[in-house]
N, C-alpha and C positions, 0 to 999 in steps of 0.2 A: 631056313625060315621061308614059309610060303608067302605068296602075295597078300593073301588076306591078313596074315599076322603083321606084315609091313604096313598095310593100311591101318590097322587098328592102332599100331604104335604111333603112326604119323598123326592120326586123329587125336590121341591122347596129348601128344606133344603141342599141337595146335591149340587144344583146349587149354592146357596150362599156360601157353603164352598169351592167350586172350585174357584169362583171368589176371595175370600179372600186368597187363596193359591197363586193364579196367581199374585195378587197385592203385596203380601209380597215378593214373589220371585223377581219380577220386581224391588221392592225397594231395596232389598239385592244386586242384580246385579248392579243397578245404583250407589248406594252408594259405593260398593266395587271397581267399576270402578273408581269413583270420587276420592276415597282414593288412589287408585294406581296411577292415574294420578298426584296426588298432593304430592306423597310420596317424601321426600327429602333424598339425600344421606347423608353420614356423614359429608360432608362439606357444606351442606345446598343447594345444587343444585337440580333442578327440570327438568327432561327431558320434552322437549316440542314438540318432534317429535317421533311418536311411532314406526317408522320403518316398518309400515304395510300399512298405507294409509295417506291421507292428511286431516284427522280430525283435526280441529282447525286451519286450514290454508285457506286463500282465494287466488284463483289462476286461471290463464288461463290454461285450460286443454290441449290446443294445445302444450304448452311449458313444463308445469310441470307435474311430475308423481313420482312414487316410484318404484325403481328397486333394488333388492338384498338388501333391508333394507336401501337404501339410498333415500334421496330427491334429484330429478334429474331435471335440466333444460337443454333442448336440442333443438338446432335449428331444424325446420322441415328438413327432410332428403333430402340431396342434394341441399339445398337452404341456402344462407345467410339470416340472419334476419335483418330487416331495422328498428327496433324500440326498445326502451327499454321495458323490461318486468320484472315485480317483483312478487314475491309470499310473501304475508303478513301473519305475525303471528297474528291471530285474537283474541287471549286470553287477551292481555293487552297492555298498552302503558307505559312501565316502565320508571322511571326517574333514579334512582341510581341502578345500577346492574353491575354484572360481567357475560359475555356471553362467553361459551366455545363451540367449534365445530371442527370437522375435515372436510377439503374440499379437493377436486381433480379437477383439470383442465385437459381437454383433447381436443387437437386440436390447430394447429399452429394459433397464434392470439387470442387465447381464453381469455376471459376477464369477471370478475364478480365482486361482492362486496357485502358487508354486511351493510345494512342501519340501523342506530340507531337514536333514538330521531328524527324520520322523520314523514313525513305526506304523506297520499295517494294522487295521483293525477289521473285524468281520464285515461281510457284505459291501466290500469295495470302499470301506471307510479308511480314515487315515488320522493320525494324532501327532501333533509336534508344531514345529515352527512353519509358518507360512509367509512367503512373500506376496502380499496381497495386490488384487487389481480388480476393478470394477467400472462400470459405466457411470455410476454415480461419483460425486467428488470427494467422498470422505476417506476411503481406505487405500487407494492405490499408492504404492510407495511406502507402506507401513509394514512393520514386521509384526505379525500376529501370532499368538500361540493358543491352542484350543483350551487350555485350562488357565491361562494367565491373561487372555484378552491381548491388549496392545503391549507388546514388549517395548517397542519404541515407535513413535509416529513420525510421519513424514515432516521433515524440517527439524528433527531433534537428533542430538548425538551425545553420548556420555556412557555412563556406567550404571548397571543395575547390580546392586550387591548380593551376596549370598542370602542375606535375610529378605531380599525383595525391595530394598529401598531404591527409589528411582532418583538417580543422580544425573539424568540426562538434561541437557539445556538446548534451547532453541538456537539454531545456527543460521536458519533462513525462513522466511515467510512461507508456510505451507501452501497458501493460495498462490503465490508467485511460483512455487515449484510445480503446481498443478498445471501450469501453462506450458510446461516443458514436455508433455505427453498428450496424446489424443485419447479421448475417453471411449469412442465407440466408432467402429467401421473402418479404422485404419490401423497400419502396423506401428508397433513400438518395440524397442529393444530393451530387454531386462537383463541386468547383470547382477549376479548375487555372489558375494564373496564371503566365505566362512573359513577364517583362519584362526586356529586357537578358539579363544573365547570372543573374538571380535567378529560381527556379522554386519556387512554393509550392503545396502541395495542401491543400484543406480538404474535410472531409466533415460534412455536415449543420451547416455553419457554424462547425465547430471546426478550427483549424489542426492538421494531423497532422505536416507537416514542411516545411522551407524550406532552400534551398541557393543560395549564390552560387557557381555552378559555372564555374570558370575553367580547368578541365581542357583539355589540348590537344585531346581528342577531342569537347569540347562543341560542339554545333551550334546555330546561331543561327536556322534556320528549317527548315521541312519539313512533311510531311504530317500530317493527323490521321487516326487509324484506330482501329477497335475490334477487340479480340481474342476469337477463339474458341480457348480453350487445349486442347490434347490431353489426354485423360484419360477418366474415366467419363462416361456419359451425362449431359448438363447442358443448361441453358437460361440465357442471359443476355438481358436486356431493357434497352433504353435509351429514354428519351423526353424531351421538353422540352429538346431540345438546342439551344443557342444560344451565339453567340460574339460577342465584342466585340474588333476588331482595331484596333491602334494603328498609325497611319502612320509 
């Protein structure tokens, strides 16, 4: 075999080795990233927003972005926004779970919410349960539904029957509970628990409401999404978003 043939065979062998190295490196990076994304903390929670970009989220880029490690929804500068707009977590549609996050509202009249066990609608809309939040004093800490209105209000807990009979009772003064969170310009922690038919909302560690929802329209699973509410110019920020899903 001539020198030229030896050189060609050597080039092919080196090329194959390079391909193997690249493939193995890519696999290591992929599975390392996957492992990191799925890593649970000591309480069994998984982080679902990486603080860097919107990987794993479906969104309207006009409204949603990442700033300073936060997931941000903001009205177009100098303009009120005239329609609902949601960002969807694309990874799963959980049934039983606990979701924890921090949120901050900025702007007079600011309003947002966290959709659970919900469904997508066209034009970045959404339908279903919403853990509510706003700058005004009325709806924060209430469980809202797009077709049913208030499923349970702040300060109430109990049962809603299959026929829609409200058997919830007041367990705390809604006005006193409102003192447990900041309405605008500061961070709060929201905790949403949905286990079976029981849904409870806590803000800053304080129970706001709880309902055993047996209504015929009650959903058992669905998407998680965050809302940009129509209205005056505003900004909503979310961070430290993590979930514990029960099989």
